[in-house]
C-alpha positions, -999 to +999 in steps of 0.1 A: -069-306+616-041-283+626-006-286+613+021-292+639+044-268+621+030-239+642+039-255+676+063-235+698+090-262+698+095-256+661+099-218+662+131-201+655+147-168+665+151-156+629+127-158+599+139-183+574+124-163+546+137-127+553+160-132+582+140-108+604+147-113+641+118-130+660+107-138+695+099-174+704+063-163+709+060-150+674+038-174+654+044-154+622+071-131+609+061-095+615+081-084+584+070-109+556+041-128+573+057-163+569+049-189+595+077-191+621+088-227+620+119-248+615+101-281+610+108-300+578+081-300+553+061-333+551+035-345+527+008-339+554+020-303+559+020-297+522-015-312+518-030-291+546-013-258+535-024-263+499-060-269+506-060-244+534-051-217+509-079-228+486-105-228+513-093-195+526-098-179+491-132-197+488-143-182+522-134-147+510-151-155+477-183-165+495-183-134+517-176-112+487-204-128+467-230-125+495-221-090+503-220-080+467-254-093+458-274-084+489-257-051+498-252-031+465-223-007+466-214-013+503-187-038+496-170-013+473-171+014+500-158-011+526-130-021+503-118+015+495-121+023+532-095-003+541-115-036+547-095-056+522-084-089+536-120-097+545-130-098+508-116-112+476-095-088+454-120-070+431-100-077+400-093-113+408-129-118+418-140-102+385-117-125+365-130-156+383-166-147+377-160-137+341-142-170+333-171-190+348-197-168+330-181-172+295-175-210+299-212-215+309-224-191+283-205-209+256-222-242+265-257-229+272-261-202+247-257-221+214-259-191+191-294-180+203-307-215+195-297-213+158-290-247+144-259-255+124-267-278+094-251-312+096-224-318+069-233-354+065-270-346+060-259-320+034-239-346+015-270-368+013-289-339-002-265-335-031-266-372-042-287-362-072-261-338-084-236-351-110-204-365-094-181-339-110-202-310-097-206-327-063-169-330-059-164-293-067-189-283-041-174-304-014-139-293-023-149-257-021-166-262+013-133-274+028-118-240+019-146-218+033-134-191+057-159-201+083-153-239+081-184-259+090-206-229+099-217-225+063-254-226+056-254-257+034-290-252+023-282-219+007-252-233-011-272-263-023-300-240-037-276-217-053-257-246-069-285-269-080-306-241-095-294-229-129-286-192-130-279-168-158-242-163-162-242-126-163-212-119-141-194-112-174-214-080-176-193-067-147-161-083-160-129-061-160-095-074-169-064-072-147-049-047-172-079-024-169-078-027-131-042-016-131-051+015-149-075+026-122-068+041-088-072+020-057-107+031-048-121+026-084-104-007-089-115-021-056-151-010-063-150-027-097-135-059-082-161-061-054-189-058-079-174-085-102-164-109-074-198-106-057-216-115-090-191-142-098-195-159-063-233-156-064-233-175-098-205-200-092-204-204-054-166-209-057-152-203-022-115-208-031-100-174-041-072-190-060-097-209-082-118-178-086-089-156-096-077-182-121-111-184-137-113-146-139-077-144-152-068-120-124-034-119-107-029-141-076-018-112-054-027-101-018-053-075-028-072-097-051-073-127-027-082-105+002-111-088-017-125-121-029-124-136+006-142-106+020-169-109-007-173-145+002-175-137+039-202-110+034-222-134+012-220-162+038-230-139+066-259-125+046-272-161+041-265-172+076-263-143+102-255-167+129-219-168+117-215-131+125-233-135+158-210-163+169-179-143+158-190-112+178-199-133+209-164-148+209-149-113+212-171-102+241-145-110+268-120-087+251-145-059+246-156-060+282-120-063+296-108-031+277-141-013+281-144-013+320-114+011+326-131+035+301-164+033+320-146+038+353-132+070+338-167+082+329-179+075+364-150+094+377-160+124+356-196+122+369-184+122+405-152+142+402-161+161+434-162+130+455-132+119+476-124+089+454-095+085+430-097+067+397-086+033+411-114+035+437-140+041+409-125+012+391-130-010+422-167+000+421-168-008+383-153-043+388-178-051+415-208-039+395-197-058+364-191-089+385-227-087+398-239-083+362-222-116+353-237-133+383-273-122+377-272-130+339-255-164+347-283-173+372-310-162+347-294-181+319-291-213+339-328-210+350-338-205+314-319-236+303-335-257+331-371-245+324-365-240+286-376-204+285-361-169+279-379-151+307-354-153+335-325-137+317-348-107+310-358-106+347-321-108+357-313-077+335-342-057+351-330-067+386-295-056+376-307-022+366-323-017+400-292-031+416-270-005+397-292+023+410-289+011+446-251+006+442-246+041+429-266+055+458-250+035+485-214+040+472-216+077+464-241+086+491-263+110+470-301+116+470-326+097+449-332+124+423-295+130+416-287+093+415-316+086+391-305+114+367-269+101+367-281+065+365-300+073+333-271+092+317-246+065+327-268+038+311-271+058+279-234+063+277-229+026+286-251+014+258-236+039+233-200+028+241-210-009+241-225-005+205-194+014+194-170-011+209-189-040+194-189-024+159-152-015+161-144-050+173-165-067+146-151-045+118-115-049+130-116-086+134-136-091+103-112-070+083-081-089+094-097-124+093 
């Protein structure tokens, strides 16, 4: 199916887009690349051009994917050497693969197979608790910072089992807090709030502060929320894991330029600028997503965890081959740099994850 818009009888002597002069034999404008045609746009033309653009990108996507997987490092070298229209843009390709990866990962990797307790089942478990206490528990649950991700069993046990009310041993009044410096008062508050929450399981900071006769100000509410968060995470670590996983796209996105800078420092004597090292980094990270995605899907189909591990091992070998093919260095030199790069990679990944977790947890 070929659009009639490209026929000679519809060609003009000037580009309708940029007014560049054209010959009747020119199918496209040599200045802006637009098709040389004066034919009115029809639905058929629009349909063909729209899907032609999609299939054109898909064909480049397929070529890029095949070359990327089966020829480590070579596609990056081809791209920086000028072969660019043949392949998809590295950044655009990376974003496409990353979006697919995180969508599939969110559906298939349900918090490392942790199960979130069902709220209705929890309500049935507290039928034997007096109505007044039951209503207080359910009311507090609605105000929890992590919504329905609370470990109901832990709350049930802590509520239904009588505990010695010894939080008063840590009690300090608002007047006494005001007489202390910020560090000392915060330390005292954290100790008191932690004991108070453990013994009362009150999730609402307003209710807790009212019970403790502390001021309803930002600092007091913030500290009580953080105490509740820490206790909930301690009882159900899956909450923290879910939270960290949700931030991975941001960590990876901002982390790649840093890793490209490190590679640039390792290969400063090579005839590549920073952007060319970044192209290589985007290609490598895209391949990592593809391998892990394939491994994860196979694990879900066969109900095992083996293939994801195999995919990671294959990627390590792939990274070694990509470094060797792109930078054209010997085996020993490449292996040494490969080991150091992986060490730096893991160190930076841990630091980035910790910073992200602390930052987002602190402002939650």
